[in-house]
Phi, psi and omega in degrees: 000139180226144176240143173238124178282101183281317180221125184240009185262194182236197175284346176287129181303135180215123183294344184252350186227129170264185187279183196299133175181137177225134173260127175248128178238132178213103183061238181268007185248136182222127179229157174248135170254106185072155182207066178287177181299130180100345182295319179299321177296319178298320177298321177297319178299329178279358188057037183277135179278103184295341179291349180268001178289125179276322187202153174241127176251120179254126185287322178190174190255032160289142193299330182285002177243355185218000191298331183268007179295315180295314174302324176299315181299317179296319179294321177298317177301312183292336180264008174082024178299126183233021176258191176250124178274128179270132178237125178239131183197166177303163188305336177295355178300330181297310179291320180299313181296320179296320178298323180287311190274328186259346184237305190274316188227063185297335182294341180267355192303319184251016185278324174222159179267131179234125176258111186259132177237127175278121182280117174276172181296131177061031178285146178247131179240133177248128176227103184060234179278354184269140174237121184243124178252130182247124184230140179298147175246181178249097183223082185055226180259017182275143175277101190236150180237140164262158183231133169249122181250124181240141177195130178054042176079005180242162181211150171230135177241128181248118186287335195055207181276128181193147162278167176306131179206152183297327179304317181295316181298315180294318180297319190266001185310123178062023176294153179288312181234124175254114175260106189235140178295148173216076192284330183217164178285164174303145181151194181270122181221166172297138182280153171077027182233303184227183185236139177259168180303315181294323176295320179293326177300318179291323177297314182299324180300321180281325185283320180063053177281169174275328182216143177238127177245120180278134179221181187051051187268120177285160179306322181291327176290319180299322179297326182263033186315302187296319179295318180297314179298319180298318180295313181297329184281351188297331187237022180213152174265000180293152170289129181245126178227151173273126181296146176231147177302134180076008174292130176265136182235114176282144182234000000 
C-alpha cells in the first residue's frame, strides 16, 4: 500500500500547497481521501489516470476538502469514463449532491454514474483488499470523519480536520502511518476545531505510530517547520515529517 500526499494545505493561499487530498494505492485499487481545490491538478502532474479511481471519501463539506469533486466528475465525463464512481461521505452528502446535480450543475447530472453512500459513525467499507473505517472527529459543529485504511497488514490513519479527541486516538491506535492535521502553532485558539503541535505530541504518545505526517498545514506552521517537528517529536519515537504536496509515503 502506498499513499501520495496530493494536497497538504488549508484554505489560506499557499504557492506550494493545495487543499486537502490523499491518494491511496493498493494493487488494482485506488481511492482518494478528500478532494479539495488543486487535487485534480496534482493528479494531472502525476500523469495519473483518473479513470482508475475506485472511490472518493470526503471527510466533510468544508470547501477545502471537497471543491474538486465536481471538476473530477466533469473530467471523467470528458475522458470517456463508463464505470460507476463510488462516493462516501457524511450523511449531509445527500443534500450536497442534490444541490450540485439538481440545482447548480444540471448539465452534469447524467454524464457519469455516481453511487453515493452516507457514512454512519464507525462505518466500515471494504474495497478489494482495502478496509476503510470512518470515525467522527471533533471539528466545531461539523459532521466530520477520520479514516483508517488497512491493507495487507498495514494501516494509515488520516485525521482530517479535528481538535484532539478520543475517537482519533482509538481509531489510530498502533497505526503504521498517522497523517494528522497541524493547522496552527501553539498558542491561544478557539477550542474544538484544530490541533496544535503540543496537542499532537500528546496524541502521538497514545497512538504509538511508526510515522507521523503533518498535513492541513497553514502558512505560519510551514514557516516554523523545524520547531513544529521538534515539538511533535517530544513525546514519541515515531519519525515525524511535515507533509509536502506530491510526497509519496510507503506503508
